BAMAR-471842 format. One record per atom (N, C-alpha, C): residue number from 1; chain; z, y, x. Coordinates in nm, 2 decimals. Layout:
<rs>
(NUM; "A"; (Z; Y; X));
...
</rs>
This chain:
<rs>
(1; "A"; (0.00; -0.12; 0.08));
(1; "A"; (0.00; 0.00; 0.00));
(1; "A"; (0.00; 0.13; 0.09));
(2; "A"; (0.08; 0.12; 0.20));
(2; "A"; (0.08; 0.24; 0.29));
(2; "A"; (-0.06; 0.26; 0.35));
(3; "A"; (-0.13; 0.15; 0.38));
(3; "A"; (-0.26; 0.17; 0.44));
(3; "A"; (-0.36; 0.23; 0.34));
(4; "A"; (-0.35; 0.20; 0.22));
(4; "A"; (-0.43; 0.26; 0.11));
(4; "A"; (-0.40; 0.41; 0.10));
(5; "A"; (-0.28; 0.45; 0.11));
(5; "A"; (-0.24; 0.59; 0.10));
(5; "A"; (-0.30; 0.66; 0.22));
(6; "A"; (-0.28; 0.61; 0.34));
(6; "A"; (-0.33; 0.67; 0.46));
(6; "A"; (-0.49; 0.68; 0.45));
(7; "A"; (-0.55; 0.58; 0.41));
(7; "A"; (-0.70; 0.59; 0.40));
(7; "A"; (-0.74; 0.69; 0.30));
(8; "A"; (-0.67; 0.70; 0.19));
(8; "A"; (-0.71; 0.80; 0.09));
(8; "A"; (-0.68; 0.94; 0.14));
(9; "A"; (-0.58; 0.96; 0.22));
(9; "A"; (-0.55; 1.09; 0.27));
(9; "A"; (-0.66; 1.13; 0.37));
(10; "A"; (-0.71; 1.04; 0.45));
(10; "A"; (-0.82; 1.06; 0.55));
(10; "A"; (-0.95; 1.10; 0.48));
(11; "A"; (-0.98; 1.03; 0.37));
(11; "A"; (-1.10; 1.06; 0.29));
(11; "A"; (-1.09; 1.20; 0.23));
(12; "A"; (-0.97; 1.24; 0.17));
(12; "A"; (-0.96; 1.37; 0.12));
(12; "A"; (-0.97; 1.48; 0.22));
(13; "A"; (-0.90; 1.46; 0.34));
(13; "A"; (-0.90; 1.56; 0.44));
(13; "A"; (-1.05; 1.58; 0.50));
(14; "A"; (-1.12; 1.46; 0.51));
(14; "A"; (-1.26; 1.47; 0.56));
(14; "A"; (-1.35; 1.55; 0.46));
(15; "A"; (-1.33; 1.53; 0.33));
(15; "A"; (-1.41; 1.60; 0.24));
(15; "A"; (-1.37; 1.75; 0.23));
(16; "A"; (-1.25; 1.78; 0.24));
(16; "A"; (-1.21; 1.92; 0.25));
(16; "A"; (-1.27; 1.99; 0.37));
(17; "A"; (-1.26; 1.92; 0.49));
(17; "A"; (-1.32; 1.98; 0.61));
(17; "A"; (-1.47; 2.00; 0.60));
(18; "A"; (-1.54; 1.90; 0.53));
(18; "A"; (-1.68; 1.91; 0.52));
(18; "A"; (-1.72; 2.03; 0.43));
(19; "A"; (-1.65; 2.05; 0.32));
(19; "A"; (-1.68; 2.16; 0.23));
(19; "A"; (-1.64; 2.29; 0.29));
(20; "A"; (-1.54; 2.30; 0.37));
(20; "A"; (-1.51; 2.43; 0.44));
(20; "A"; (-1.61; 2.47; 0.54));
(21; "A"; (-1.67; 2.37; 0.61));
(21; "A"; (-1.77; 2.40; 0.71));
(21; "A"; (-1.91; 2.44; 0.65));
(22; "A"; (-1.93; 2.39; 0.53));
(22; "A"; (-2.06; 2.43; 0.46));
(22; "A"; (-2.03; 2.47; 0.32));
(23; "A"; (-1.98; 2.60; 0.30));
(23; "A"; (-1.93; 2.64; 0.16));
(23; "A"; (-2.04; 2.65; 0.06));
(24; "A"; (-2.17; 2.68; 0.10));
(24; "A"; (-2.27; 2.69; 0.00));
(24; "A"; (-2.34; 2.56; -0.03));
(25; "A"; (-2.31; 2.45; 0.04));
(25; "A"; (-2.38; 2.33; 0.02));
(25; "A"; (-2.36; 2.27; -0.12));
(26; "A"; (-2.24; 2.29; -0.17));
(26; "A"; (-2.20; 2.23; -0.30));
(26; "A"; (-2.25; 2.31; -0.42));
(27; "A"; (-2.30; 2.44; -0.39));
(27; "A"; (-2.35; 2.53; -0.49));
(27; "A"; (-2.49; 2.48; -0.54));
(28; "A"; (-2.50; 2.46; -0.68));
(28; "A"; (-2.64; 2.42; -0.72));
(28; "A"; (-2.73; 2.53; -0.71));
(29; "A"; (-2.86; 2.50; -0.69));
(29; "A"; (-2.96; 2.60; -0.67));
(29; "A"; (-2.97; 2.69; -0.80));
(30; "A"; (-3.00; 2.81; -0.78));
(30; "A"; (-3.02; 2.90; -0.90));
(30; "A"; (-3.14; 2.86; -0.97));
(31; "A"; (-3.14; 2.87; -1.10));
(31; "A"; (-3.24; 2.82; -1.19));
(31; "A"; (-3.38; 2.89; -1.15));
(32; "A"; (-3.37; 3.02; -1.12));
(32; "A"; (-3.49; 3.09; -1.08));
(32; "A"; (-3.55; 3.05; -0.95));
(33; "A"; (-3.47; 2.99; -0.86));
(33; "A"; (-3.52; 2.95; -0.73));
(33; "A"; (-3.62; 2.83; -0.74));
(34; "A"; (-3.59; 2.74; -0.83));
(34; "A"; (-3.67; 2.62; -0.84));
(34; "A"; (-3.81; 2.66; -0.90));
(35; "A"; (-3.82; 2.76; -0.99));
(35; "A"; (-3.94; 2.80; -1.04));
(35; "A"; (-4.00; 2.92; -0.98));
(36; "A"; (-3.93; 2.99; -0.89));
(36; "A"; (-3.97; 3.11; -0.83));
(36; "A"; (-3.92; 3.22; -0.92));
(37; "A"; (-3.91; 3.34; -0.87));
(37; "A"; (-3.87; 3.46; -0.95));
(37; "A"; (-3.95; 3.58; -0.89));
(38; "A"; (-3.95; 3.68; -0.97));
(38; "A"; (-4.01; 3.81; -0.94));
(38; "A"; (-3.90; 3.91; -0.97));
(39; "A"; (-3.87; 3.99; -0.87));
(39; "A"; (-3.77; 4.10; -0.89));
(39; "A"; (-3.83; 4.23; -0.84));
(40; "A"; (-3.83; 4.33; -0.91));
(40; "A"; (-3.88; 4.46; -0.87));
(40; "A"; (-3.76; 4.55; -0.84));
(41; "A"; (-3.75; 4.60; -0.72));
(41; "A"; (-3.65; 4.69; -0.68));
(41; "A"; (-3.72; 4.82; -0.66));
(42; "A"; (-3.68; 4.92; -0.73));
(42; "A"; (-3.74; 5.05; -0.73));
(42; "A"; (-3.70; 5.13; -0.60));
(43; "A"; (-3.79; 5.17; -0.52));
(43; "A"; (-3.77; 5.25; -0.41));
(43; "A"; (-3.81; 5.40; -0.44));
(44; "A"; (-3.74; 5.49; -0.36));
(44; "A"; (-3.78; 5.63; -0.38));
(44; "A"; (-3.92; 5.65; -0.35));
(45; "A"; (-3.98; 5.76; -0.41));
(45; "A"; (-4.12; 5.79; -0.38));
(45; "A"; (-4.14; 5.82; -0.24));
(46; "A"; (-4.25; 5.75; -0.18));
(46; "A"; (-4.28; 5.77; -0.04));
(46; "A"; (-4.20; 5.68; 0.06));
(47; "A"; (-4.11; 5.60; 0.00));
(47; "A"; (-4.03; 5.52; 0.09));
(47; "A"; (-4.11; 5.40; 0.14));
(48; "A"; (-4.07; 5.35; 0.26));
(48; "A"; (-4.13; 5.23; 0.31));
(48; "A"; (-4.03; 5.13; 0.37));
(49; "A"; (-4.06; 5.00; 0.36));
(49; "A"; (-3.97; 4.90; 0.41));
(49; "A"; (-3.99; 4.89; 0.56));
(50; "A"; (-3.89; 4.90; 0.64));
(50; "A"; (-3.90; 4.90; 0.79));
(50; "A"; (-3.87; 4.76; 0.84));
(51; "A"; (-3.77; 4.69; 0.78));
(51; "A"; (-3.74; 4.56; 0.83));
(51; "A"; (-3.65; 4.49; 0.72));
(52; "A"; (-3.64; 4.36; 0.74));
(52; "A"; (-3.55; 4.27; 0.66));
(52; "A"; (-3.48; 4.18; 0.75));
(53; "A"; (-3.35; 4.16; 0.72));
(53; "A"; (-3.26; 4.07; 0.80));
(53; "A"; (-3.18; 3.99; 0.71));
(54; "A"; (-3.16; 3.86; 0.74));
(54; "A"; (-3.07; 3.77; 0.67));
(54; "A"; (-2.93; 3.79; 0.73));
(55; "A"; (-2.83; 3.82; 0.65));
(55; "A"; (-2.70; 3.84; 0.70));
(55; "A"; (-2.61; 3.76; 0.61));
(56; "A"; (-2.55; 3.65; 0.66));
(56; "A"; (-2.47; 3.56; 0.58));
(56; "A"; (-2.56; 3.50; 0.47));
(57; "A"; (-2.52; 3.52; 0.35));
(57; "A"; (-2.60; 3.47; 0.24));
(57; "A"; (-2.66; 3.58; 0.16));
(58; "A"; (-2.69; 3.69; 0.23));
(58; "A"; (-2.76; 3.81; 0.17));
(58; "A"; (-2.88; 3.85; 0.26));
(59; "A"; (-2.97; 3.92; 0.20));
(59; "A"; (-3.08; 3.98; 0.26));
(59; "A"; (-3.07; 4.13; 0.27));
(60; "A"; (-3.08; 4.19; 0.39));
(60; "A"; (-3.06; 4.33; 0.40));
(60; "A"; (-3.20; 4.39; 0.43));
(61; "A"; (-3.25; 4.48; 0.35));
(61; "A"; (-3.37; 4.55; 0.36));
(61; "A"; (-3.35; 4.69; 0.41));
(62; "A"; (-3.41; 4.73; 0.52));
(62; "A"; (-3.40; 4.86; 0.58));
(62; "A"; (-3.51; 4.94; 0.53));
(63; "A"; (-3.48; 5.05; 0.46));
(63; "A"; (-3.58; 5.14; 0.39));
(63; "A"; (-3.57; 5.28; 0.45));
(64; "A"; (-3.68; 5.34; 0.48));
(64; "A"; (-3.69; 5.48; 0.53));
(64; "A"; (-3.77; 5.56; 0.42));
(65; "A"; (-3.72; 5.68; 0.40));
(65; "A"; (-3.79; 5.77; 0.30));
(65; "A"; (-3.84; 5.89; 0.38));
(66; "A"; (-3.94; 5.96; 0.32));
(66; "A"; (-4.00; 6.07; 0.39));
(66; "A"; (-3.90; 6.19; 0.38));
(67; "A"; (-3.84; 6.23; 0.49));
(67; "A"; (-3.75; 6.35; 0.49));
(67; "A"; (-3.62; 6.32; 0.43));
(68; "A"; (-3.59; 6.20; 0.38));
(68; "A"; (-3.46; 6.18; 0.31));
(68; "A"; (-3.38; 6.08; 0.39));
(69; "A"; (-3.27; 6.03; 0.34));
(69; "A"; (-3.19; 5.94; 0.41));
(69; "A"; (-3.25; 5.80; 0.42));
(70; "A"; (-3.22; 5.73; 0.53));
(70; "A"; (-3.25; 5.59; 0.54));
(70; "A"; (-3.15; 5.51; 0.46));
(71; "A"; (-3.18; 5.39; 0.42));
(71; "A"; (-3.09; 5.31; 0.34));
(71; "A"; (-3.11; 5.17; 0.37));
(72; "A"; (-3.00; 5.09; 0.34));
(72; "A"; (-3.00; 4.95; 0.35));
(72; "A"; (-2.98; 4.89; 0.21));
(73; "A"; (-3.08; 4.81; 0.16));
(73; "A"; (-3.06; 4.75; 0.03));
(73; "A"; (-3.01; 4.61; 0.05));
(74; "A"; (-2.91; 4.57; -0.01));
(74; "A"; (-2.85; 4.44; 0.00));
(74; "A"; (-2.89; 4.35; -0.12));
(75; "A"; (-2.96; 4.24; -0.09));
(75; "A"; (-3.02; 4.16; -0.20));
(75; "A"; (-2.97; 4.02; -0.19));
(76; "A"; (-2.94; 3.96; -0.31));
(76; "A"; (-2.91; 3.82; -0.32));
(76; "A"; (-3.04; 3.74; -0.32));
(77; "A"; (-3.07; 3.66; -0.21));
(77; "A"; (-3.20; 3.60; -0.21));
(77; "A"; (-3.21; 3.48; -0.31));
(78; "A"; (-3.11; 3.43; -0.36));
(78; "A"; (-3.12; 3.32; -0.46));
(78; "A"; (-3.17; 3.37; -0.59));
(79; "A"; (-3.13; 3.50; -0.63));
(79; "A"; (-3.17; 3.55; -0.76));
(79; "A"; (-3.26; 3.67; -0.75));
(80; "A"; (-3.27; 3.74; -0.63));
(80; "A"; (-3.35; 3.86; -0.62));
(80; "A"; (-3.28; 3.98; -0.67));
(81; "A"; (-3.15; 3.97; -0.71));
(81; "A"; (-3.08; 4.08; -0.76));
(81; "A"; (-3.03; 4.18; -0.65));
(82; "A"; (-3.04; 4.31; -0.68));
(82; "A"; (-2.99; 4.41; -0.59));
(82; "A"; (-2.84; 4.41; -0.59));
(83; "A"; (-2.77; 4.38; -0.49));
(83; "A"; (-2.63; 4.37; -0.48));
(83; "A"; (-2.57; 4.51; -0.46));
(84; "A"; (-2.63; 4.59; -0.37));
(84; "A"; (-2.59; 4.73; -0.34));
(84; "A"; (-2.67; 4.80; -0.25));
(85; "A"; (-2.65; 4.92; -0.22));
(85; "A"; (-2.72; 5.00; -0.12));
(85; "A"; (-2.62; 5.08; -0.03));
(86; "A"; (-2.66; 5.10; 0.09));
(86; "A"; (-2.59; 5.18; 0.18));
(86; "A"; (-2.68; 5.29; 0.23));
(87; "A"; (-2.65; 5.41; 0.21));
(87; "A"; (-2.74; 5.52; 0.26));
(87; "A"; (-2.68; 5.58; 0.39));
(88; "A"; (-2.78; 5.62; 0.47));
(88; "A"; (-2.75; 5.68; 0.60));
(88; "A"; (-2.81; 5.82; 0.61));
(89; "A"; (-2.74; 5.92; 0.55));
(89; "A"; (-2.80; 6.06; 0.55));
(89; "A"; (-2.81; 6.12; 0.69));
(90; "A"; (-2.92; 6.19; 0.71));
(90; "A"; (-2.93; 6.25; 0.84));
(90; "A"; (-2.83; 6.36; 0.87));
(91; "A"; (-2.79; 6.37; 0.99));
(91; "A"; (-2.71; 6.49; 1.03));
(91; "A"; (-2.56; 6.47; 1.00));
(92; "A"; (-2.52; 6.36; 0.94));
(92; "A"; (-2.38; 6.35; 0.91));
(92; "A"; (-2.31; 6.28; 1.02));
(93; "A"; (-2.21; 6.33; 1.08));
(93; "A"; (-2.14; 6.27; 1.19));
(93; "A"; (-2.00; 6.23; 1.14));
(94; "A"; (-1.94; 6.14; 1.21));
(94; "A"; (-1.81; 6.09; 1.18));
(94; "A"; (-1.70; 6.16; 1.26));
</rs>
């Protein structure tokens, strides 16, 4: 009986360790991902996308506008939803 308890504890500990090392593996894919999705994110007039980077489980899109502030658009790549924006106004110092 003691051997069964020890074996069960080892199985539970191994499963917890596996899930902690890959937290998104247990998440089911978004329904839009299997069929594809189209998401339109409105940019200011004259803006252009400079670069895109994957950061964690988000996509960060660097956008520059003509004469205005640069911005980073944070997007959830599984759904295409805009999570937030970070603006970098010119001339502002900390």
